[in-house]
C-alpha positions as CSV (number, residue, x, y, z in Angstrom):
1,M,-103.8,38.1,-45.9
2,S,-104.3,41.9,-45.8
3,F,-100.6,42.7,-45.6
4,P,-99.9,42.5,-49.4
5,V,-102.8,44.8,-50.0
6,A,-101.6,47.3,-47.3
7,A,-98.1,47.0,-48.7
8,L,-99.3,47.8,-52.2
9,V,-101.1,50.9,-51.0
10,F,-98.1,51.9,-48.9
11,T,-95.5,51.3,-51.6
12,L,-96.1,54.4,-53.8
13,P,-96.0,57.0,-51.0
14,F,-93.1,55.1,-49.5
15,L,-91.1,55.3,-52.7
16,V,-91.9,59.0,-53.3
17,V,-90.9,59.9,-49.8
18,Q,-87.7,57.9,-49.9
19,Y,-86.7,59.4,-53.3
20,R,-87.6,62.8,-52.2
21,R,-85.9,62.7,-48.7
22,H,-83.0,60.4,-49.2
23,G,-82.4,60.3,-53.0
24,Y,-82.5,56.5,-53.3
25,I,-84.0,53.4,-51.7
26,N,-82.0,51.9,-48.9
27,K,-82.7,48.2,-48.3
28,V,-82.3,48.4,-44.5
29,R,-84.7,51.4,-44.4
30,A,-87.2,49.6,-46.6
31,V,-87.2,46.4,-44.5
32,V,-87.6,48.3,-41.2
33,L,-90.6,50.4,-42.5
34,Y,-92.3,47.4,-44.0
35,L,-91.8,45.5,-40.8
36,L,-93.4,48.5,-39.0
37,L,-96.4,48.2,-41.3
38,L,-96.7,44.5,-40.7
39,Y,-96.5,45.1,-36.9
40,L,-99.2,47.7,-36.9
41,L,-101.5,45.4,-38.9
42,N,-100.9,42.6,-36.4
43,A,-101.4,44.9,-33.4
44,F,-104.7,46.1,-34.9
45,Y,-106.0,42.6,-35.4
46,L,-104.9,41.5,-32.0
47,I,-106.8,44.3,-30.4
48,M,-109.9,44.3,-32.6
49,L,-110.6,40.6,-33.2
50,P,-112.8,38.7,-32.8
51,M,-115.6,41.1,-33.9
52,P,-119.3,40.6,-33.3
53,A,-121.1,38.4,-35.8
54,S,-123.4,41.3,-36.8
55,R,-123.2,45.0,-37.0
56,H,-126.3,45.1,-34.8
57,N,-124.7,43.6,-31.8
58,A,-126.2,43.6,-28.3
59,A,-125.5,46.4,-25.9
60,P,-122.9,45.4,-23.2
61,V,-124.0,44.6,-19.7
62,G,-122.5,46.8,-17.0
63,S,-120.0,49.6,-17.3
64,I,-118.0,49.9,-20.5
65,I,-115.2,52.0,-18.8
66,Q,-112.7,50.7,-16.3
67,H,-111.3,53.9,-14.8
68,V,-109.4,52.6,-11.8
69,P,-105.6,52.6,-12.4
70,L,-103.7,49.3,-11.7
71,Q,-107.0,47.5,-11.1
72,F,-105.4,44.4,-12.6
73,I,-103.1,44.1,-9.6
74,Q,-106.1,43.8,-7.3
75,E,-107.7,41.2,-9.6
76,I,-104.5,39.1,-9.6
77,R,-104.3,39.2,-5.8
78,R,-107.9,38.3,-5.5
79,N,-107.8,35.4,-7.9
80,S,-104.5,33.9,-6.9
81,N,-104.2,31.0,-4.4
82,I,-101.1,32.2,-2.6
83,D,-99.9,30.4,0.5
84,P,-97.5,32.8,2.4
85,G,-95.8,29.7,3.8
86,N,-95.2,28.1,0.4
87,F,-92.8,30.0,-1.8
88,L,-93.8,28.0,-4.9
89,S,-97.4,29.1,-4.7
90,Y,-96.3,32.6,-5.8
91,F,-95.6,31.1,-9.3
92,S,-99.3,30.6,-9.7
93,I,-99.5,34.3,-10.4
94,F,-97.9,33.8,-13.8
95,R,-100.8,31.5,-14.8
96,Q,-103.5,34.0,-13.9
97,P,-105.5,35.3,-16.9
98,D,-105.4,38.8,-15.4
99,F,-101.6,38.7,-15.2
100,L,-101.3,37.2,-18.7
101,L,-103.6,39.9,-20.1
102,A,-101.5,42.7,-18.5
103,A,-98.2,41.0,-19.6
104,F,-99.4,40.6,-23.2
105,N,-100.6,44.3,-23.2
106,V,-97.0,45.2,-22.3
107,V,-95.5,42.9,-25.0
108,L,-97.9,44.3,-27.6
109,T,-96.2,47.7,-27.8
110,V,-92.6,46.6,-27.2
111,P,-92.0,46.5,-31.0
112,F,-93.5,49.9,-31.4
113,G,-91.0,51.3,-28.9
114,L,-88.2,49.4,-30.7
115,F,-89.1,51.2,-34.0
116,L,-89.3,54.6,-32.3
117,G,-85.9,54.1,-30.6
118,Y,-84.0,52.5,-33.4
119,Y,-85.3,53.9,-36.6
120,F,-86.9,57.2,-35.7
121,R,-84.5,58.1,-32.9
122,T,-87.1,59.8,-30.9
123,R,-86.6,61.1,-27.4
124,W,-88.0,59.1,-24.5
125,V,-90.7,61.7,-23.9
126,V,-91.9,61.4,-27.5
127,C,-91.9,57.6,-27.1
128,I,-94.1,57.9,-24.1
129,L,-96.5,60.2,-25.8
130,L,-96.7,58.1,-29.0
131,S,-97.1,54.8,-27.2
132,F,-99.9,56.3,-25.1
133,G,-101.4,57.8,-28.2
134,L,-101.4,54.4,-30.0
135,S,-103.0,52.7,-27.0
136,L,-105.6,55.5,-26.7
137,L,-106.4,55.0,-30.4
138,F,-107.0,51.3,-29.9
139,E,-109.2,51.9,-26.8
140,V,-111.3,54.7,-28.5
141,T,-111.7,52.5,-31.6
142,Q,-113.0,49.7,-29.4
143,I,-115.4,51.7,-27.2
144,T,-116.9,53.5,-30.3
145,G,-117.6,50.1,-32.0
146,I,-115.0,51.0,-34.6
147,Y,-116.4,54.5,-34.9
148,G,-120.0,53.6,-35.3
149,F,-119.6,50.5,-37.5
150,F,-121.2,48.4,-34.8
151,D,-124.3,49.6,-32.9
152,H,-122.7,49.1,-29.5
153,P,-119.1,48.8,-28.1
154,Y,-117.9,45.2,-27.9
155,R,-114.9,45.8,-25.6
156,I,-114.5,48.0,-22.5
157,F,-112.3,51.0,-22.2
158,D,-109.7,50.0,-19.7
159,V,-107.3,52.5,-18.3
160,D,-104.9,49.7,-17.3
161,D,-104.5,49.0,-21.0
162,L,-103.2,52.6,-21.5
163,I,-100.7,52.0,-18.6
164,T,-99.4,48.7,-19.7
165,N,-99.2,49.6,-23.4
166,T,-97.3,52.8,-22.6
167,L,-95.0,50.7,-20.4
168,G,-94.4,48.3,-23.3
169,G,-93.4,51.2,-25.5
170,I,-90.9,52.5,-23.0
171,L,-89.5,49.0,-22.6
172,G,-89.1,48.6,-26.3
173,Y,-87.4,52.0,-26.5
174,R,-84.8,50.9,-23.9
175,I,-84.2,47.7,-25.7
176,A,-83.5,49.6,-28.9
177,L,-80.9,51.7,-27.1
178,W,-79.2,48.5,-25.8
179,I,-79.1,46.6,-29.1
180,S,-78.5,49.6,-31.4
181,A,-74.7,48.9,-31.4
182,L,-75.5,45.5,-33.0
183,L,-77.6,46.9,-35.9
184,P,-76.8,49.2,-38.8
185,R,-76.9,52.8,-37.6
186,I,-79.9,54.5,-39.3
187,E,-78.2,57.9,-39.2
188,Q,-75.2,56.6,-41.1
189,L,-77.0,54.8,-44.0
190,D,-76.6,57.7,-46.3
191,S,-73.1,58.9,-45.2
192,K,-71.2,57.2,-48.0
193,V,-73.7,57.3,-50.8
194,D,-72.4,58.5,-54.2
195,Y,-75.5,59.8,-55.9
196,S,-73.7,60.4,-59.2
197,A,-72.9,56.7,-59.4
198,K,-76.4,55.5,-58.8
199,R,-78.5,54.6,-61.8
200,V,-82.1,55.8,-62.2
201,T,-84.3,52.7,-62.0
202,Y,-87.3,52.1,-64.2
203,T,-89.4,52.1,-61.0
204,R,-88.4,55.6,-60.3
205,R,-89.0,56.7,-63.8
206,G,-92.4,55.0,-63.8
207,I,-93.4,56.9,-60.6
208,A,-92.4,60.2,-62.2
209,W,-94.5,59.4,-65.2
210,M,-97.5,58.4,-63.0
211,L,-97.3,61.8,-61.3
212,D,-96.9,63.6,-64.6
213,L,-99.8,61.9,-66.4
214,P,-102.7,63.7,-64.4
215,I,-101.0,67.1,-65.0
216,W,-100.5,66.4,-68.7
217,M,-104.1,65.4,-69.0
218,I,-105.4,68.9,-67.9
219,P,-104.2,70.7,-71.1
220,F,-104.9,67.7,-73.2
221,L,-108.5,67.4,-72.1
222,T,-109.0,71.1,-72.3
223,L,-107.7,71.3,-75.9
224,H,-109.7,68.2,-76.8
225,S,-112.9,69.7,-75.4
226,W,-112.4,72.7,-77.6
227,G,-112.4,70.4,-80.6
228,L,-108.8,71.4,-81.4
229,Q,-107.1,69.0,-83.8
230,G,-103.7,67.7,-82.5
231,A,-104.6,68.2,-78.8
232,Y,-102.3,65.3,-77.9
233,W,-99.3,66.6,-79.8
234,I,-99.6,70.1,-78.5
235,A,-100.0,69.1,-74.8
236,T,-97.1,66.7,-75.1
237,A,-94.8,69.2,-76.8
238,V,-95.6,71.9,-74.1
239,Y,-95.4,69.6,-71.1
240,F,-92.6,67.2,-72.0
241,V,-90.4,69.4,-74.2
242,L,-90.8,73.1,-73.5
243,L,-91.3,72.7,-69.8
244,P,-88.2,70.5,-69.2
245,C,-86.2,72.9,-71.4
246,C,-87.1,75.8,-69.1
247,T,-86.7,73.8,-65.8
248,G,-83.4,72.1,-66.3
249,G,-84.8,68.8,-67.7
250,R,-87.5,68.4,-65.0
251,T,-91.2,67.9,-65.1
252,F,-93.3,67.9,-61.9
253,G,-93.0,64.1,-61.5
254,K,-89.3,64.2,-62.1
255,W,-88.9,67.0,-59.6
256,V,-90.8,65.0,-57.0
257,V,-88.5,61.9,-57.3
258,R,-85.4,64.1,-57.8
259,I,-84.4,63.2,-61.4
260,S,-83.9,65.2,-64.5
261,I,-83.2,64.6,-68.2
262,S,-79.8,65.7,-69.3
263,S,-77.6,65.4,-72.3
264,Q,-74.3,63.5,-72.0
265,D,-72.4,66.7,-71.1
266,G,-74.8,67.2,-68.1
267,R,-76.9,70.0,-69.6
268,S,-80.5,69.8,-70.8
269,R,-80.7,70.7,-74.5
270,L,-83.8,71.5,-76.5
271,W,-82.7,69.3,-79.5
272,G,-82.1,66.3,-77.3
273,L,-85.5,66.7,-75.6
274,I,-87.2,67.0,-79.0
275,V,-85.5,63.9,-80.4
276,R,-86.2,61.9,-77.2
277,Y,-89.9,62.7,-77.0
278,V,-90.5,62.6,-80.7
279,L,-89.3,59.0,-80.5
280,Q,-91.1,58.2,-77.2
281,Y,-94.4,60.0,-77.4
282,G,-94.5,60.6,-81.2
283,V,-93.5,57.2,-82.5
284,L,-94.0,54.7,-79.7
285,I,-97.1,56.2,-78.0
286,G,-98.1,58.4,-80.8
287,A,-98.6,55.5,-83.2
288,N,-101.2,54.0,-80.8
289,V,-102.9,57.4,-80.4
290,F,-103.0,57.9,-84.2
291,L,-105.0,54.7,-84.6
292,T,-107.6,55.8,-82.0
293,T,-108.5,58.9,-84.1
294,P,-111.8,58.1,-85.8
295,S,-110.8,59.7,-89.1
296,T,-107.4,58.0,-89.4
297,L,-108.3,54.9,-91.3
298,T,-111.5,55.9,-93.0
299,S,-109.7,56.8,-96.2
300,L,-108.2,53.3,-96.5
301,P,-109.9,50.5,-98.3
302,S,-111.3,47.9,-95.9
303,P,-108.9,45.1,-96.8
304,W,-106.0,47.5,-95.9
305,T,-107.3,48.7,-92.5
306,G,-105.7,45.8,-90.6
307,I,-102.2,46.6,-91.8
308,P,-101.7,49.8,-89.6
309,Y,-102.9,47.9,-86.6
310,S,-100.5,45.0,-87.3
311,L,-97.6,47.4,-87.7
312,V,-98.4,49.2,-84.4
313,M,-98.8,45.9,-82.6
314,L,-95.4,44.8,-84.0
315,L,-93.8,48.1,-82.9
316,D,-95.3,47.7,-79.4
317,F,-94.0,44.1,-79.2
318,M,-90.5,45.0,-80.3
319,F,-90.3,47.8,-77.7
320,L,-91.6,45.4,-75.0
321,V,-88.8,42.9,-75.9
322,H,-86.3,45.7,-75.9
323,L,-87.4,46.9,-72.5
324,I,-87.3,43.4,-71.0
325,I,-83.8,42.9,-72.3
326,R,-82.6,46.1,-70.8
327,I,-84.2,45.2,-67.5
328,F,-82.5,41.9,-67.2
329,K,-79.2,43.4,-68.4
330,R,-79.5,46.0,-65.7
331,N,-78.9,48.7,-68.3
332,P,-81.5,51.5,-67.9
333,V,-80.6,53.3,-71.2
334,L,-83.4,52.6,-73.8
335,L,-83.2,53.0,-77.6
336,Y,-84.7,56.5,-77.7
337,E,-82.3,57.7,-75.1
338,Q,-79.3,56.4,-77.1
339,L,-80.5,58.1,-80.2
340,S,-81.2,61.4,-78.5
341,K,-78.1,61.2,-76.3
342,T,-80.1,62.0,-73.2
343,Q,-80.4,60.2,-69.9
344,N,-82.1,60.4,-66.6
345,R,-79.9,61.6,-63.7
346,I,-80.4,61.9,-60.0
347,T,-80.6,65.6,-59.0
348,W,-79.6,66.2,-55.4
349,P,-79.2,69.6,-53.7
350,G,-75.8,71.0,-53.3
351,K,-76.0,70.2,-49.6
352,Q,-75.9,66.5,-50.2
353,Q,-72.7,66.3,-48.3
354,T,-74.6,67.4,-45.1
355,S,-74.1,65.0,-42.3
356,A,-76.5,62.2,-41.9
357,E,-77.3,63.3,-38.4
358,N,-78.8,66.5,-39.7
359,L,-80.9,64.6,-42.1
360,V,-82.3,62.4,-39.4
361,E,-83.0,65.4,-37.2
362,D,-84.9,67.1,-40.0
363,S,-87.0,63.9,-40.6
364,I,-87.9,63.7,-36.9
């Protein structure tokens, strides 16, 4: 139930990092990382649940730290009914709760080792450290009562859990090396990508706009606080026209997701930017802003004040229909882009031909 919420929170930084680091969204990479998120959620709940019914839980009886390594082996031997003369009696070990607890603690971090070995291509030493760190995080979270949320710890700190969880991470790492030949190689996902042929999606453009909006609001709110008329138009002209003209068609948001606005010949032109943003921010968005100005409709007779609102609503509806049609036709070029002869293009460094192995090493 919490995975959709976590995925929603994870999506924006995931998209930004993927656009910034790889230049596009690869389906294999996306599936692996969302599976990693799902695994971490499951591991967290398996470790933390069930929780006490109240935050004011009772203090545990006895020691809350089990500091003897491999204590679970002694517990298995003590609780198993093994007859040395009966070979089949040894199979009773596999039904012992102590054995099952240790086995499931190993299995718990096997997927973690798989992700480290297959996707992140870490070294075995790094895998050991990260698996131990993940287990230590779980143990500390439990013994602190989820960092003070509960009055007292509700689980003990068991050093055997650190050992078995780390062992599970190493086992998963080895499995990843064995099966890697059967899976798409992560380091080769970007080796045959033609960035010039990839279209800029509306999602990518939307993220750039979301990153630009807070920055644009700084000069807008500053000018508006000074009581300057036309604060919206001045801030928009400076940030979305003059700035891209000086930076090769990029605003901050577009720079982050590696896109830029260019004319059809591949160069950013002032006239194209002016036409583009006059239509986008002056007509489409500007019409709505115009109606929010208190003095806009005061000069009109009351029977006529509804006409501008109706026209703006019609304009918004027509643009929405136009946008939906473009989305379903998989054509990212909108009307104001056609009229201004501008388009969004992926901007990738001149080193985009660098081998995928170097990219993976840099990411690690």
